[in-house]
NUPA-600708 format. One record per atom (N, C-alpha, C, CB): atom name; x, y, z. Coordinates in Angstrom, 3 decimals, always signed. Glycine has a CB too. Layout:
<recs>
[rec CA [X Y Z]] ...
</recs>
This chain:
<recs>
[rec N [-10.750 +10.118 +23.542]] [rec CA [-11.028 +9.072 +22.706]] [rec C [-9.968 +9.025 +21.604]] [rec CB [-12.406 +9.199 +22.173]] [rec N [-9.050 +7.990 +21.598]] [rec CA [-8.335 +7.896 +20.723]] [rec C [-8.671 +7.195 +19.408]] [rec CB [-7.463 +7.502 +21.247]] [rec N [-8.123 +7.340 +18.500]] [rec CA [-8.442 +6.640 +17.143]] [rec C [-7.380 +6.276 +16.304]] [rec CB [-9.252 +7.436 +16.324]] [rec N [-7.345 +5.029 +16.049]] [rec CA [-5.985 +4.363 +15.474]] [rec C [-6.655 +3.554 +14.018]] [rec CB [-5.144 +3.045 +16.835]] [rec N [-5.740 +3.580 +13.001]] [rec CA [-5.997 +3.167 +11.930]] [rec C [-4.652 +2.599 +11.349]] [rec CB [-6.655 +4.166 +11.228]] [rec N [-4.783 +1.618 +10.198]] [rec CA [-3.489 +1.434 +9.360]] [rec C [-4.384 +1.639 +7.971]] [rec CB [-2.517 -0.266 +9.576]] [rec N [-3.794 +2.367 +7.013]] [rec CA [-4.214 +2.060 +5.737]] [rec C [-3.196 +1.760 +4.992]] [rec CB [-4.914 +2.987 +5.159]] [rec N [-3.386 +0.537 +4.021]] [rec CA [-2.446 -0.466 +3.245]] [rec C [-2.447 +0.261 +1.800]] [rec CB [-3.084 -2.221 +3.187]] [rec N [-1.348 +0.302 +1.244]] [rec CA [-1.117 +0.690 -0.213]] [rec C [-0.122 +1.809 +0.197]] [rec CB [-2.566 +1.206 -1.189]] [rec N [+0.388 +2.240 -1.138]] [rec CA [+1.359 +3.111 -1.383]] [rec C [+0.976 +4.346 -0.956]] [rec CB [+1.725 +3.125 -2.646]] [rec N [+1.515 +4.998 -0.068]] [rec CA [+0.808 +6.473 +0.636]] [rec C [+1.224 +7.547 -0.839]] [rec CB [+1.888 +7.167 +2.634]] [rec N [+0.684 +8.524 -1.312]] [rec CA [+0.710 +9.431 -2.208]] [rec C [+0.131 +10.469 -1.917]] [rec CB [+0.343 +9.086 -3.196]] [rec N [+0.734 +11.431 -2.213]] [rec CA [+0.495 +12.927 -2.061]] [rec C [-0.369 +13.232 -3.000]] [rec CB [+1.673 +13.819 -2.179]] [rec N [-1.179 +14.417 -2.776]] [rec CA [-2.493 +14.757 -3.266]] [rec C [-1.687 +15.773 -4.436]] [rec CB [-3.733 +15.527 -1.975]] [rec N [-0.831 +16.751 -4.162]] [rec CA [-0.743 +17.988 -4.820]] [rec C [+0.237 +17.340 -6.007]] [rec CB [-0.118 +19.355 -3.811]] [rec N [+1.098 +16.405 -6.024]] [rec CA [+2.197 +15.815 -6.835]] [rec C [+1.279 +14.967 -7.979]] [rec CB [+3.325 +14.772 -5.819]] [rec N [+0.359 +14.538 -7.678]] [rec CA [-0.269 +13.621 -8.699]] [rec C [-1.596 +14.243 -9.079]] [rec CB [-0.482 +12.113 -8.138]] [rec N [-1.437 +15.520 -10.173]] [rec CA [-2.312 +16.098 -10.662]] [rec C [-2.147 +16.058 -12.218]] [rec CB [-2.364 +17.289 -10.064]] [rec N [-3.463 +15.995 -12.730]] [rec CA [-3.501 +15.823 -14.278]] [rec C [-4.261 +17.495 -14.586]] [rec CB [-4.651 +14.144 -14.877]] [rec N [-3.862 +17.721 -15.722]] [rec CA [-4.557 +19.333 -16.163]] [rec C [-5.444 +18.877 -17.136]] [rec CB [-3.440 +20.661 -16.906]] [rec N [-6.570 +19.166 -17.218]] [rec CA [-7.646 +19.018 -18.306]] [rec C [-8.363 +20.464 -18.948]] [rec CB [-8.841 +18.100 -17.610]] [rec N [-8.647 +20.403 -20.044]] [rec CA [-9.117 +21.693 -20.615]] [rec C [-10.599 +21.465 -20.488]] [rec CB [-8.603 +22.022 -22.185]] [rec N [-11.424 +22.535 -20.329]] [rec CA [-12.682 +22.592 -20.104]] [rec C [-12.871 +24.047 -20.586]] [rec CB [-13.089 +22.217 -18.656]] [rec N [-13.357 +24.005 -21.763]] [rec CA [-13.685 +24.988 -22.833]] [rec C [-12.014 +25.976 -22.821]] [rec CB [-15.397 +26.051 -22.302]] [rec N [-12.014 +27.143 -22.645]] [rec CA [-10.811 +27.783 -22.720]] [rec C [-10.035 +27.748 -21.532]] [rec CB [-10.989 +29.033 -23.092]] [rec N [-10.518 +27.051 -20.490]] [rec CA [-9.961 +27.190 -19.159]] [rec C [-9.223 +25.752 -19.003]] [rec CB [-11.173 +27.523 -17.960]] [rec N [-8.081 +25.769 -18.264]] [rec CA [-7.384 +24.516 -17.657]] [rec C [-7.355 +24.173 -16.416]] [rec CB [-6.219 +24.483 -17.864]] [rec N [-8.049 +22.901 -16.071]] [rec CA [-8.384 +22.776 -14.479]] [rec C [-7.758 +21.412 -13.973]] [rec CB [-10.141 +22.765 -14.159]] [rec N [-6.965 +21.737 -12.868]] [rec CA [-6.217 +20.654 -12.371]] [rec C [-7.072 +19.596 -11.858]] [rec CB [-5.312 +21.082 -11.364]] [rec N [-6.924 +17.997 -12.025]] [rec CA [-7.744 +17.355 -11.538]] [rec C [-6.938 +16.361 -10.776]] [rec CB [-8.642 +16.935 -12.450]] [rec N [-7.084 +15.568 -9.876]] [rec CA [-6.223 +14.473 -9.352]] [rec C [-6.072 +13.222 -10.234]] [rec CB [-6.761 +14.039 -8.045]] [rec N [-5.053 +12.759 -10.040]] [rec CA [-4.738 +11.776 -11.300]] [rec C [-5.371 +10.283 -10.712]] [rec CB [-2.784 +11.668 -11.696]] [rec N [-5.414 +9.576 -11.697]] [rec CA [-6.143 +8.555 -11.270]] [rec C [-5.581 +7.736 -10.533]] [rec CB [-6.627 +7.966 -12.109]] [rec N [-4.224 +7.851 -10.356]] [rec CA [-3.277 +7.113 -9.251]] [rec C [-3.762 +7.414 -7.848]] [rec CB [-1.680 +7.618 -9.340]] [rec N [-3.799 +8.818 -7.586]] [rec CA [-4.405 +9.485 -6.353]] [rec C [-5.588 +9.027 -5.980]] [rec CB [-4.583 +10.829 -6.476]] [rec N [-6.352 +9.038 -7.027]] [rec CA [-8.078 +8.618 -7.080]] [rec C [-8.285 +7.510 -6.141]] [rec CB [-8.683 +8.027 -8.683]] [rec N [-7.319 +6.241 -7.045]] [rec CA [-7.398 +4.743 -6.772]] [rec C [-7.320 +4.757 -5.348]] [rec CB [-6.239 +3.807 -7.454]] [rec N [-5.931 +5.613 -4.904]] [rec CA [-5.343 +5.594 -3.534]] [rec C [-6.643 +5.979 -2.296]] [rec CB [-3.985 +6.837 -3.544]] [rec N [-7.093 +7.417 -2.707]] [rec CA [-7.864 +7.699 -2.015]] [rec C [-9.170 +6.747 -1.973]] [rec CB [-7.987 +8.881 -2.286]] [rec N [-9.698 +6.253 -2.675]] [rec CA [-10.956 +5.333 -2.832]] [rec C [-10.548 +3.983 -2.134]] [rec CB [-11.393 +5.065 -4.507]] [rec N [-9.149 +3.479 -2.102]] [rec CA [-8.873 +2.301 -1.227]] [rec C [-8.717 +2.696 +0.307]] [rec CB [-7.546 +1.585 -1.732]] [rec N [-8.273 +4.102 +0.399]] [rec CA [-8.170 +4.470 +1.754]] [rec C [-9.681 +4.634 +2.735]] [rec CB [-7.375 +5.842 +1.660]] [rec N [-10.376 +5.203 +1.615]] [rec CA [-12.050 +5.491 +2.209]] [rec C [-12.421 +4.162 +2.590]] [rec CB [-13.325 +6.129 +0.982]] [rec N [-12.449 +3.036 +1.629]] [rec CA [-13.261 +2.053 +1.901]] [rec C [-12.474 +0.961 +3.197]] [rec CB [-13.579 +1.347 +0.387]] [rec N [-11.260 +1.560 +3.279]] [rec CA [-10.991 +1.084 +4.639]] [rec C [-11.184 +1.412 +5.876]] [rec CB [-10.132 +0.984 +4.744]] [rec N [-11.349 +2.856 +5.736]] [rec CA [-11.839 +3.672 +6.898]] [rec C [-13.169 +3.316 +7.318]] [rec CB [-11.839 +5.108 +6.597]] [rec N [-13.998 +3.346 +6.125]] [rec CA [-15.442 +3.075 +6.188]] [rec C [-15.713 +1.697 +6.984]] [rec CB [-16.041 +3.005 +4.677]] [rec N [-14.911 +0.761 +6.389]] [rec CA [-15.148 -0.404 +6.990]] [rec C [-15.049 -0.379 +8.589]] [rec CB [-14.242 -1.334 +6.404]] [rec N [-13.708 +0.211 +8.815]] [rec CA [-13.409 +0.080 +10.305]] [rec C [-14.169 +1.144 +11.159]] [rec CB [-11.840 +0.239 +10.562]] [rec N [-14.668 +1.933 +10.502]] [rec CA [-15.425 +2.909 +11.527]] [rec C [-17.109 +2.928 +11.551]] [rec CB [-14.948 +4.448 +11.149]] [rec N [-17.476 +1.843 +10.999]] [rec CA [-18.979 +1.887 +10.978]] [rec C [-19.692 +2.485 +12.200]] [rec CB [-19.485 +0.509 +10.811]] [rec N [-19.218 +2.490 +13.092]] [rec CA [-20.181 +2.851 +14.327]] [rec C [-19.179 +3.914 +15.106]] [rec CB [-20.671 +1.324 +15.413]] [rec N [-18.467 +4.543 +14.395]] [rec CA [-17.714 +5.552 +14.854]] [rec C [-18.281 +6.960 +14.723]] [rec CB [-16.527 +5.459 +14.235]] [rec N [-18.308 +8.047 +15.618]] [rec CA [-18.713 +9.271 +15.562]] [rec C [-17.695 +10.224 +15.042]] [rec CB [-19.153 +9.606 +16.762]] [rec N [-17.888 +11.065 +14.222]] [rec CA [-16.801 +11.902 +13.699]] [rec C [-16.358 +13.054 +14.877]] [rec CB [-17.348 +12.635 +12.252]] [rec N [-14.937 +13.431 +14.902]] [rec CA [-14.635 +14.284 +15.949]] [rec C [-15.532 +15.654 +15.619]] [rec CB [-12.977 +14.517 +16.035]] [rec N [-15.938 +16.194 +16.288]] [rec CA [-16.717 +17.630 +15.662]] [rec C [-15.572 +18.651 +15.503]] [rec CB [-18.018 +18.384 +16.815]] [rec N [-15.869 +19.781 +14.794]] [rec CA [-15.355 +20.809 +14.282]] [rec C [-14.716 +21.399 +15.816]] [rec CB [-16.503 +21.725 +13.367]] [rec N [-15.167 +21.224 +16.608]] [rec CA [-14.645 +21.999 +17.856]] [rec C [-13.497 +21.245 +18.427]] [rec CB [-15.777 +22.187 +19.005]] [rec N [-13.249 +20.023 +18.232]] [rec CA [-12.408 +19.236 +18.788]] [rec C [-10.943 +19.719 +18.437]] [rec CB [-12.726 +17.880 +18.385]] [rec N [-10.049 +19.431 +19.279]] [rec CA [-8.597 +20.215 +19.008]] [rec C [-7.772 +18.681 +19.062]] [rec CB [-8.002 +21.667 +20.500]] [rec N [-7.243 +18.441 +17.957]] [rec CA [-6.569 +16.878 +17.779]] [rec C [-4.953 +17.031 +17.167]] [rec CB [-7.633 +15.836 +16.478]] [rec N [-4.385 +16.036 +17.931]] [rec CA [-3.153 +15.872 +17.097]] [rec C [-3.339 +14.545 +16.408]] [rec CB [-1.774 +15.911 +17.967]] [rec N [-2.570 +14.801 +14.995]] [rec CA [-2.620 +13.600 +14.100]] [rec C [-1.043 +12.885 +13.980]] [rec CB [-3.212 +14.131 +12.532]] [rec N [-1.047 +11.860 +14.332]] [rec CA [+0.562 +11.061 +14.350]] [rec C [+0.404 +10.349 +13.019]] [rec CB [+0.934 +9.747 +15.820]] [rec N [+1.069 +10.418 +12.004]] [rec CA [+0.997 +9.544 +10.929]] [rec C [+2.486 +9.107 +10.457]] [rec CB [+0.184 +10.237 +9.796]] [rec N [+2.760 +7.871 +10.587]] [rec CA [+3.726 +7.055 +10.159]] [rec C [+3.864 +6.271 +8.878]] [rec CB [+3.787 +6.329 +10.984]] [rec N [+4.599 +6.900 +7.723]] [rec CA [+4.653 +6.505 +6.456]] [rec C [+5.576 +5.736 +6.111]] [rec CB [+4.673 +7.368 +5.735]] [rec N [+5.195 +4.702 +5.558]] [rec CA [+5.940 +3.244 +5.064]] [rec C [+6.061 +3.158 +3.663]] [rec CB [+5.132 +1.888 +5.476]] [rec N [+7.047 +3.402 +2.863]] [rec CA [+7.009 +3.452 +1.526]] [rec C [+7.504 +1.991 +0.967]] [rec CB [+7.875 +4.669 +1.050]] [rec N [+6.947 +1.902 -0.337]] [rec CA [+7.279 +0.516 -0.929]] [rec C [+8.733 +0.680 -1.587]] [rec CB [+6.092 +0.014 -2.116]] [rec N [+9.421 +1.525 -1.610]] [rec CA [+10.563 +1.661 -2.403]] [rec C [+11.453 +2.866 -1.948]] [rec CB [+10.138 +1.801 -3.830]] [rec N [+12.602 +3.016 -2.590]] [rec CA [+13.360 +4.126 -2.322]] [rec C [+13.397 +5.443 -3.457]] [rec CB [+14.711 +3.537 -2.115]] [rec N [+12.444 +4.799 -4.520]] [rec CA [+12.651 +5.354 -5.819]] [rec C [+11.994 +6.892 -5.689]] [rec CB [+11.916 +4.357 -7.024]] [rec N [+10.907 +7.051 -5.056]] [rec CA [+10.156 +8.070 -4.868]] [rec C [+10.449 +8.514 -3.279]] [rec CB [+8.677 +7.682 -5.252]] [rec N [+10.726 +9.931 -3.344]] [rec CA [+10.717 +10.592 -2.396]] [rec C [+9.721 +11.765 -1.950]] [rec CB [+11.728 +10.881 -2.477]] [rec N [+8.513 +11.376 -1.309]] [rec CA [+7.458 +12.168 -1.302]] [rec C [+7.932 +13.086 -0.191]] [rec CB [+6.094 +11.437 -1.116]] [rec N [+7.167 +14.497 -0.341]] [rec CA [+7.399 +15.397 +0.711]] [rec C [+6.560 +14.859 +1.992]] [rec CB [+6.984 +16.887 +0.249]] [rec N [+7.091 +15.273 +3.061]] [rec CA [+5.807 +14.866 +4.448]] [rec C [+4.610 +15.522 +4.517]] [rec CB [+6.271 +15.196 +5.971]] [rec N [+4.826 +16.924 +4.455]] [rec CA [+3.661 +17.633 +4.209]] [rec C [+2.562 +17.245 +3.119]] [rec CB [+4.099 +18.829 +3.940]] [rec N [+2.871 +16.928 +1.995]] [rec CA [+1.919 +16.511 +1.157]] [rec C [+1.409 +15.319 +1.554]] [rec CB [+2.333 +16.449 -0.070]] [rec N [+2.093 +14.387 +2.076]] [rec CA [+1.388 +13.034 +2.527]] [rec C [+0.559 +13.637 +3.653]] [rec CB [+2.482 +11.695 +3.076]] [rec N [+0.756 +14.499 +4.743]] [rec CA [-0.131 +14.743 +5.666]] [rec C [-1.372 +15.772 +5.267]] [rec CB [+0.647 +15.200 +6.762]] [rec N [-1.263 +16.097 +3.931]] [rec CA [-2.441 +16.838 +3.537]] [rec C [-3.316 +15.920 +3.112]] [rec CB [-2.242 +17.847 +2.536]] [rec N [-2.856 +15.039 +2.424]] [rec CA [-3.657 +13.812 +1.893]] [rec C [-4.644 +13.387 +2.759]] [rec CB [-2.828 +12.634 +1.630]] [rec N [-3.494 +12.964 +3.742]] [rec CA [-4.318 +11.733 +5.009]] [rec C [-5.350 +12.961 +5.474]] [rec CB [-2.989 +10.909 +6.807]] [rec N [-5.171 +14.089 +5.933]] [rec CA [-6.179 +14.797 +6.600]] [rec C [-7.407 +14.789 +5.632]] [rec CB [-5.690 +16.251 +6.991]] [rec N [-7.203 +15.002 +4.307]] [rec CA [-8.514 +15.056 +3.562]] [rec C [-9.151 +14.015 +3.507]] [rec CB [-8.462 +15.415 +2.353]] [rec N [-8.143 +12.514 +3.743]] [rec CA [-8.985 +11.490 +3.362]] [rec C [-9.919 +11.055 +4.629]] [rec CB [-8.106 +10.314 +2.803]] [rec N [-9.319 +11.407 +6.004]] [rec CA [-9.709 +11.678 +7.123]] [rec C [-11.371 +12.374 +7.155]] [rec CB [-8.583 +12.533 +7.637]] [rec N [-11.285 +13.193 +6.590]] [rec CA [-12.298 +14.179 +6.361]] [rec C [-13.430 +13.593 +5.478]] [rec CB [-11.675 +15.425 +5.713]] [rec N [-13.084 +13.209 +4.490]] [rec CA [-14.032 +12.761 +3.433]] [rec C [-14.513 +11.334 +3.925]] [rec CB [-13.303 +12.709 +1.905]] [rec N [-13.600 +10.801 +4.901]] [rec CA [-14.398 +9.604 +5.580]] [rec C [-15.320 +9.626 +6.387]] [rec CB [-13.781 +8.902 +6.183]] [rec N [-15.265 +10.678 +7.096]] [rec CA [-15.923 +11.261 +8.369]] [rec C [-15.628 +10.874 +9.766]] [rec CB [-17.218 +11.047 +8.288]] [rec N [-14.038 +10.744 +9.663]] [rec CA [-13.547 +10.392 +10.832]] [rec C [-13.372 +11.741 +11.699]] [rec CB [-12.265 +9.592 +10.606]] [rec N [-13.420 +13.010 +11.050]] [rec CA [-13.375 +14.342 +11.376]] [rec C [-14.583 +15.230 +10.377]] [rec CB [-11.753 +14.823 +11.142]] [rec N [-15.066 +16.140 +11.340]] [rec CA [-16.085 +16.917 +10.423]] [rec C [-15.321 +17.715 +9.430]] [rec CB [-17.055 +17.925 +11.258]] [rec N [-14.317 +18.229 +10.009]] [rec CA [-13.529 +19.289 +9.306]] [rec C [-11.841 +19.144 +9.494]] [rec CB [-14.050 +20.747 +9.913]] [rec N [-11.053 +19.172 +8.661]] [rec CA [-9.453 +19.014 +8.972]] [rec C [-8.923 +20.060 +9.694]] [rec CB [-8.575 +18.935 +7.734]] [rec N [-9.573 +21.231 +9.822]] [rec CA [-9.106 +22.133 +10.835]] [rec C [-8.765 +21.808 +12.149]] [rec CB [-9.908 +22.976 +10.968]] [rec N [-9.431 +20.558 +12.568]] [rec CA [-9.417 +19.882 +13.866]] [rec C [-7.870 +19.786 +14.434]] [rec CB [-10.094 +18.385 +13.687]] [rec N [-7.023 +19.617 +13.232]] [rec CA [-5.984 +19.206 +13.592]] [rec C [-4.853 +20.445 +13.971]] [rec CB [-5.654 +18.295 +12.571]] [rec N [-4.710 +20.450 +15.318]] [rec CA [-3.726 +21.381 +15.490]] [rec C [-2.278 +21.065 +16.034]] [rec CB [-4.278 +22.247 +16.261]] [rec N [-1.941 +19.983 +16.010]] [rec CA [-0.422 +19.186 +15.903]] [rec C [-0.515 +18.240 +15.150]] [rec CB [+0.201 +18.571 +17.130]] [rec N [+0.626 +18.193 +14.375]] [rec CA [+1.239 +16.789 +13.906]] [rec C [+2.411 +15.935 +14.312]] [rec CB [+1.518 +16.919 +12.767]] [rec N [+2.567 +16.100 +15.775]] [rec CA [+3.354 +15.744 +16.381]] [rec C [+3.788 +14.218 +16.250]] [rec CB [+3.000 +16.152 +17.406]] [rec N [+5.237 +13.896 +15.837]] [rec CA [+5.434 +12.421 +15.831]] [rec C [+5.209 +12.070 +14.375]] [rec CB [+4.417 +11.604 +16.850]] [rec N [+4.672 +12.722 +13.254]] [rec CA [+4.454 +12.181 +12.121]] [rec C [+5.851 +12.039 +11.565]] [rec CB [+3.495 +12.943 +11.320]] [rec N [+6.079 +11.293 +10.463]] [rec CA [+7.271 +11.143 +9.880]] [rec C [+7.270 +10.054 +8.582]] [rec CB [+8.207 +10.745 +11.007]] [rec N [+7.989 +10.186 +7.976]] [rec CA [+8.520 +8.959 +6.919]] [rec C [+9.392 +8.200 +7.751]] [rec CB [+9.413 +9.467 +5.479]] [rec N [+8.943 +7.036 +7.608]] [rec CA [+9.723 +5.843 +8.655]] [rec C [+10.785 +5.440 +7.668]] [rec CB [+8.662 +4.288 +9.229]] [rec N [+10.432 +4.930 +6.408]] [rec CA [+11.340 +4.398 +5.645]] [rec C [+10.730 +3.474 +4.585]] [rec CB [+12.268 +3.764 +6.463]] [rec N [+11.141 +2.266 +4.007]] [rec CA [+10.611 +1.336 +3.260]] [rec C [+10.162 +0.070 +3.678]] [rec CB [+11.332 +1.167 +2.462]] [rec N [+9.023 -0.473 +3.205]] [rec CA [+8.579 -1.674 +3.619]] [rec C [+8.222 -2.267 +2.364]] [rec CB [+7.497 -1.625 +4.629]] [rec N [+8.815 -2.744 +1.573]] [rec CA [+8.429 -3.250 +0.001]] [rec C [+7.065 -4.214 +0.159]] [rec CB [+9.876 -4.302 -0.793]] [rec N [+7.094 -5.052 +1.292]] [rec CA [+5.933 -6.068 +1.220]] [rec C [+4.622 -5.286 +1.880]] [rec CB [+6.340 -7.569 +2.127]] [rec N [+4.737 -4.264 +2.557]] [rec CA [+3.504 -3.777 +3.237]] [rec C [+3.580 -2.112 +3.244]] [rec CB [+3.422 -4.435 +4.837]] [rec N [+3.551 -1.414 +2.327]] [rec CA [+3.609 -0.170 +2.117]] [rec C [+2.257 +0.435 +2.923]] [rec CB [+3.714 +0.071 +0.561]] [rec N [+2.357 +1.419 +3.845]] [rec CA [+1.197 +1.675 +4.574]] [rec C [+1.420 +3.171 +5.404]] [rec CB [+0.928 +0.355 +5.584]] [rec N [+0.183 +3.838 +5.957]] [rec CA [+0.457 +4.893 +6.956]] [rec C [-0.445 +4.179 +8.025]] [rec CB [+0.028 +6.573 +6.505]] [rec N [+0.254 +4.502 +8.982]] [rec CA [-0.129 +4.132 +10.562]] [rec C [-0.953 +5.614 +11.185]] [rec CB [+1.597 +3.739 +11.631]] [rec N [-1.974 +5.686 +11.408]] [rec CA [-2.598 +6.830 +12.219]] [rec C [-3.087 +6.594 +13.284]] [rec CB [-3.510 +7.452 +11.692]] [rec N [-2.604 +7.744 +14.167]] [rec CA [-3.174 +7.928 +15.641]] [rec C [-3.441 +9.101 +15.846]] [rec CB [-2.369 +7.558 +16.728]] [rec N [-4.622 +9.357 +16.023]] [rec CA [-5.228 +10.837 +16.427]] [rec C [-5.714 +10.917 +17.891]] [rec CB [-6.553 +11.231 +15.475]] [rec N [-5.279 +11.939 +18.648]] [rec CA [-5.586 +11.915 +19.976]] [rec C [-5.865 +13.145 +20.340]] [rec CB [-4.652 +11.388 +20.757]] [rec N [-6.963 +13.685 +21.248]] [rec CA [-7.504 +14.703 +21.590]] [rec C [-6.224 +15.510 +22.500]] [rec CB [-8.883 +14.304 +22.305]] [rec N [-6.271 +16.849 +22.213]] [rec CA [-5.380 +17.564 +22.966]] [rec C [-5.692 +18.776 +23.338]] [rec CB [-4.329 +17.646 +22.433]] [rec N [-5.207 +19.447 +24.753]] [rec CA [-5.503 +20.574 +25.386]] [rec C [-4.999 +21.868 +25.099]] [rec CB [-5.277 +20.377 +26.454]] [rec N [-4.003 +21.675 +24.057]] [rec CA [-3.164 +22.728 +23.207]] [rec C [-3.552 +23.475 +21.931]] [rec CB [-2.065 +22.106 +22.810]] 
</recs>
């Protein structure tokens, strides 16, 4: 069973969009409002399109192919950071029970710029390896 989705909006990395807040005497990193907004928009899109979808179980072995289209050339995010954010969002949306099921990221890349339609195109395939 393959899964495909297109998440519209500017793809954002999780680790490069952090704020630090003081909790008593400790400093705690939290996600920026920009990342939180992106994550919420992606979750809404996934929940709407996967209502009857059963999550891939923890025993699954999956390949994630994610193609990223950025709105401009100003920011050059790192692919690994984008993939980590996408995997976390897929887990939070209930597409996978745990993001450890991704054993491959074959074909994932930053495709370039699409000013009118920044997005990530996702294809998940079951694999034997």
